[in-house]
N, C-alpha and C positions, 0 to 999 in steps of 0.2 A: 135835371142836371144835363148840361150840354157835354157831348163827348167829341173829342177830336181823335180821329184815327190816323195814325202815321204809318205808312208802309214804305220801307226801303226796298229797292229792287235793282237788279242789274239788267240793262237793256239787252245784253247778250243772252240772257236766260228767258226772254220772252217779251211781249209787248208791255207797255206801261199800264198799270191798273187804271181803271176809271176813277177819276178824282176831281175834286173841286179845284184843287191847285196841285201842280206838279213842278218840281224843281229838278232840272237836268244839270247835273254837276260834271258831266263827262268832259266838256270842252273848256270849262273855266278853271279847273283845279288839277294839279298834277296828280296822276294816279299812283297810289302807293304800290300797286301791283308791279310797277316798273322797277322797284327796288327788290332784288332777289330775297333779301332777309325778311321782307314783309309779305311777299307773294302768297305764302300759304297760311298766313295769319288772317284773322277776321277783325271787324270793327270792335269786337269785344276784347281784343288783346291790347294792352296798354301801349306797346310801341306803335301800333297803327293809329290808335286814338290820339296819341300825342303828336304824331306826324301830321295827321289831318287837321287837328285843331290849331296847329302852329302854322298852317298854310295861310299865306296872305289872303284875306277876304273871307275865309270860312267863318270866323267868329262874327263878323259883320253880317254874313248871310243868316246865321242862326238868329241873330237879333232881328233882322228884317222879316224872316219867316214868322217869328213869334209876333211881330207887329201885325203881319198880315192876318194871322189867326185872330188877334184882338179885333181887327176890323170886321172879320166875318161874324164874330161873336157879339159885337156891339149891336145889341138889339134894343128894342124899346119894349113897349107893353102890349104890342099887338102880335105881329108875325112870330117873332122868336119865342115869346112866352106861350102863345097858343100851341106852336109846334112842340115846345118843350113839355107842356102839360099833356098833350096827346101822346107823345112818345113815352112819357113816364107811365101813363095809364096802360099803354100797350106792354111795355117791358115788365111792369109789375103784375100784369095779368088782371088788372082791375077792369073787368068787362063793363061794369055799371058806369063808371066814369068814362071809359073809352066809347061807350055808346053815344055820349053827348058830342063826341068828336067824329062819329061815324066810323070808328075803327074797332068796334067790339069783337068782330070776327078775328082780327089780328091779335087782339089782347087775349082771346081765348087760347091761342096757340102758345102763349107764354105763361099761362096760369099755373101750370104744373112745375115750372122752373123755379119758382120761389125767389125771384130776384128782388133785392131791396133797391129801390130807386130813390135818390135824393135829388130834388129839383130846387134850384136857387134862382129866383128871378131878381137879378141885381138891380134892374132899373124900373121895375113895375110900379113902385110907389113914388117915382120922381115926377116932377111936373111935365105936362105935355110940352113937347118942343114945337114951337110955332115956325112954320117954314113959309 
């Protein structure tokens, strides 16, 4: 199973996290902080959520970011599937399978955690794409 990690952060609280993709919203959209009635609320409060989502361009940005994630996840039957299987072996603590991917030592660290991992290879059985 592929996992997408989403981290929101404020630049005033520290540097941006290391990420494959980062979207800086500071200059494109009006800051709800400028409205006194929203200043001490958070994104989990309905008035902030409604204000932000009603801002021109925000909904389109959500759609664009989702499309970007789709592009990253669009894999075939080689790299993404191999990495997914290796990661599944690691996270499930399956050291025997992980050994085939040369990550048994890493899988051993997860063995006691008892994580259930579900991997889905969407395109593994599709025809080879000729380029």
